[in-house]
C-alpha positions in Angstrom: -12.4 -3.3 -9.3 -13.8 -3.3 -6.0 -16.8 -3.5 -3.8 -18.9 -1.5 -1.6 -22.6 -1.6 0.0 -23.8 -2.6 3.4 -23.4 -5.4 5.9 -25.2 -6.7 8.9 -23.4 -6.1 11.8 -23.8 -7.2 15.8 -27.3 -6.3 16.8 -28.8 -6.5 13.0 -27.3 -3.1 12.5 -26.2 -1.9 9.2 -22.5 -0.8 8.4 -21.4 0.8 5.7 -18.9 -1.4 3.7 -16.0 0.8 2.6 -14.5 0.3 -0.6 -10.8 -0.2 -0.1 -8.5 1.9 -2.5 -4.9 1.1 -3.2 -2.7 3.0 -4.8 -0.3 0.3 -6.7 3.7 1.6 -7.4 5.7 -0.8 -9.4 8.8 -2.5 -9.3 12.4 -1.3 -10.6 12.2 -0.5 -14.4 8.9 -1.6 -15.0 5.5 0.1 -15.6 2.2 0.6 -14.2 0.7 -1.6 -16.8 3.1 -4.1 -16.4 2.5 -4.7 -12.5 -1.5 -4.5 -13.3 -0.7 -7.4 -15.8 1.1 -9.0 -13.0 -1.3 -8.6 -10.2 -4.0 -9.6 -12.6 -3.4 -13.0 -12.6 -4.3 -13.2 -8.6 -7.6 -14.7 -7.9 -10.8 -12.5 -8.6 -11.8 -13.5 -4.5 -8.7 -11.5 -4.1 -8.8 -8.6 -6.7 -12.8 -7.9 -6.7 -12.2 -6.6 -2.4 -9.8 -3.6 -3.8 -10.1 -0.9 -6.3 -6.5 -0.6 -7.8 -5.0 2.2 -9.3 -1.6 1.7 -11.0 0.9 4.6 -11.6 4.0 4.9 -13.6 7.0 6.6 -11.7 8.2 9.7 -12.6 11.8 9.1 -14.0 12.4 6.8 -17.4 14.6 4.0 -16.7 18.2 4.7 -17.1 19.2 1.2 -17.9 18.4 -2.3 -18.5 15.0 -3.7 -17.7 14.8 -7.4 -16.0 11.6 -8.0 -17.6 12.6 -6.8 -20.9 12.2 -10.6 -22.4 8.4 -10.6 -21.0 7.1 -7.2 -21.3 7.4 -4.7 -23.8 8.9 -0.9 -22.8 8.5 1.6 -21.8 10.0 1.4 -18.1 10.3 3.5 -15.4 12.2 4.0 -12.0 11.2 5.7 -8.8 14.6 7.0 -8.1 18.3 5.6 -8.3 20.5 4.0 -6.2 24.1 2.3 -6.3 24.4 -1.5 -5.7 24.9 -1.7 -2.2 21.8 0.7 -1.4 23.9 3.2 0.4 23.7 6.2 -2.3 20.6 7.5 -4.0 19.0 10.3 -6.4 16.2 12.0 -6.6 14.4 10.4 -3.3 12.6 14.5 -2.8 11.1 14.3 -6.2 9.8 10.8 -5.8 8.1 11.2 -2.8 6.8 14.7 -4.0 5.8 13.2 -6.8 3.4 10.2 -5.3 2.3 12.8 -2.6 0.9 15.2 -5.0 -0.9 12.0 -7.3 -2.6 10.8 -3.7 -3.7 14.5 -2.8 -5.2 14.9 -6.6 -6.5 11.4 -6.6 -7.0 10.2 -3.3 -8.2 9.0 -0.7 -6.3 5.8 -0.9 -6.3 3.5 2.0 -3.0 1.7 1.5 -0.3 1.4 -1.1 0.7 -2.0 -2.9 4.2 -2.7 -4.5 6.9 -0.1 -3.8 9.0 -2.1 -1.8 11.8 0.8 -1.2 10.7 2.4 1.9 8.1 5.7 2.2 8.3 8.7 4.0 4.9 10.4 2.8 4.2 13.5 5.2 1.8 15.7 2.9 -0.9 13.0 2.7 -3.1 11.0 5.6 -1.3 8.1 7.2 -1.4 4.9 5.0 -4.3 2.3 6.7 -2.2 -0.6 5.1 0.5 -1.6 3.1 1.1 -4.8 0.8 4.8 -5.3 -0.3 6.3 -7.5 -2.6 9.8 -7.9 -2.5 10.4 -5.6 -0.1 13.7 -4.0 0.8 14.9 -2.0 4.3 17.0 0.7 2.1 20.3 1.8 4.4 20.0 4.9 2.2 17.0 6.0 3.9 19.0 6.0 7.4 20.7 9.1 5.9 17.6 10.3 4.0 14.9 10.3 6.9 16.1 9.5 10.3 12.6 8.7 11.5 12.0 6.3 8.3 12.7 3.1 10.4 13.1 4.7 14.5 10.5 3.2 16.0 8.0 0.4 14.9 5.7 0.7 12.3 2.2 0.0 13.3 0.4 0.1 10.1 -1.0 -3.4 9.4 1.4 -5.1 6.1 1.4 -8.1 4.4 4.9 -9.3 2.7 5.7 -11.4 -0.2 9.2 -12.7 0.3 10.8 -15.3 -2.6 12.9 -17.7 -1.7 15.1 -16.7 -4.8 14.9 -13.2 -4.5 18.0 -11.4 -4.6 16.4 -8.9 -2.5 15.3 -11.7 0.2 17.9 -11.0 3.1 16.6 -7.0 2.9 13.2 -7.9 2.9 13.5 -10.1 6.0 15.3 -7.0 7.4 12.3 -5.0 6.7 10.4 -7.3 8.8 11.6 -6.4 11.8 10.5 -2.6 11.4 6.7 -3.3 11.8 4.9 -4.7 14.7 2.8 -7.5 13.5 3.6 -7.9 9.5 2.1 -11.0 7.6 4.6 -12.8 5.4 3.5 -15.1 2.2 6.8 -16.7 1.2 6.9 -18.5 -2.4 9.7 -20.5 -4.3 9.8 -17.9 -7.1 12.3 -14.8 -7.1 12.1 -10.9 -7.5 8.5 -11.1 -9.1 4.5 -10.9 -8.6 3.9 -14.5 -7.7 0.5 -16.1 -8.3 -1.0 -17.2 -5.3 -1.5 -20.8 -4.4 -4.6 -21.4 -1.8 -2.8 -20.5 1.3 -1.9 -17.3 -0.1 -5.4 -16.6 -1.4 -6.6 -17.4 2.5 -3.5 -15.4 4.0 -4.2 -12.5 1.7 -7.8 -12.7 2.2 -7.7 -12.9 5.9 -5.4 -9.9 5.7 -7.8 -8.0 4.0 -10.9 -8.9 6.3 -8.8 -7.2 9.1 -8.1 -4.0 7.1 -11.7 -3.6 5.9 -13.1 -4.1 9.2 -10.5 -1.6 10.4 -11.4 0.8 7.7 -14.9 0.4 8.2 -15.1 0.9 11.9 -13.0 4.0 11.8 -15.4 5.3 8.9 -18.4 4.8 11.2 -16.5 6.6 14.1 -16.0 9.4 11.8 -19.9 9.7 10.8 -20.7 9.2 14.3 -18.0 12.1 15.5 -19.7 14.4 13.0 -23.3 13.4 13.9 -22.7 14.1 17.3 -20.9 17.4 16.6 -24.1 18.4 14.3 -26.1 17.4 17.2 -24.4 19.8 19.7 -24.6 22.9 17.3 -28.4 22.6 16.6 -29.0 22.3 20.6 -27.0 25.1 21.2 -28.4 27.2 18.5 -31.8 26.5 19.7 -31.0 27.3 23.4 -29.8 30.5 21.8 -33.0 31.5 20.2 -34.7 31.0 23.4 
């Protein structure tokens, strides 16, 4: 799902509309197909703006899934952690798995889902993130000192549920971003349906993201054209 093409800009010039590609990372002990069904309930006006790619985590669930009454297995988890979020296992393997997938199947403009913090170093910087039920994990402060060492300028959209057991951690995570956009809902730790205000908020966020991506792509094309023209002039001068 997605869209692409050209749009009319200032001075009636035509701008290439870049299709927004999003890597979707499911929640704890669920799966890519489950997240796809959950996000698939969002309004068409939102979904048609993105190309969504859903990935399963690398590790089979080591315990009971909270969604067993709603979705059938298999279930996966990205890494393992204790109840206090101070100890973890397989974080390195998790990050390498995601990076390798992005390198092989990218490029991706942004991420949706994975709320446990990322320190990806082998792929281009993300241009935006959409975080559902996010958490600022204490373990990451020990795993990667730079993870939260400075404010994150990447545009971010956060879904925070009033009944989410991770709500306090999600509120803390907001402080790590420069200008977070927040959609609050009355549900728990889940992907919520969008009400009218939610639809307006996420479409406004995507407007901002799309404009940034389109502008950046245009600047890169102009730079390449300028470089190519300079090289052409240099070759012509050398031939005389």
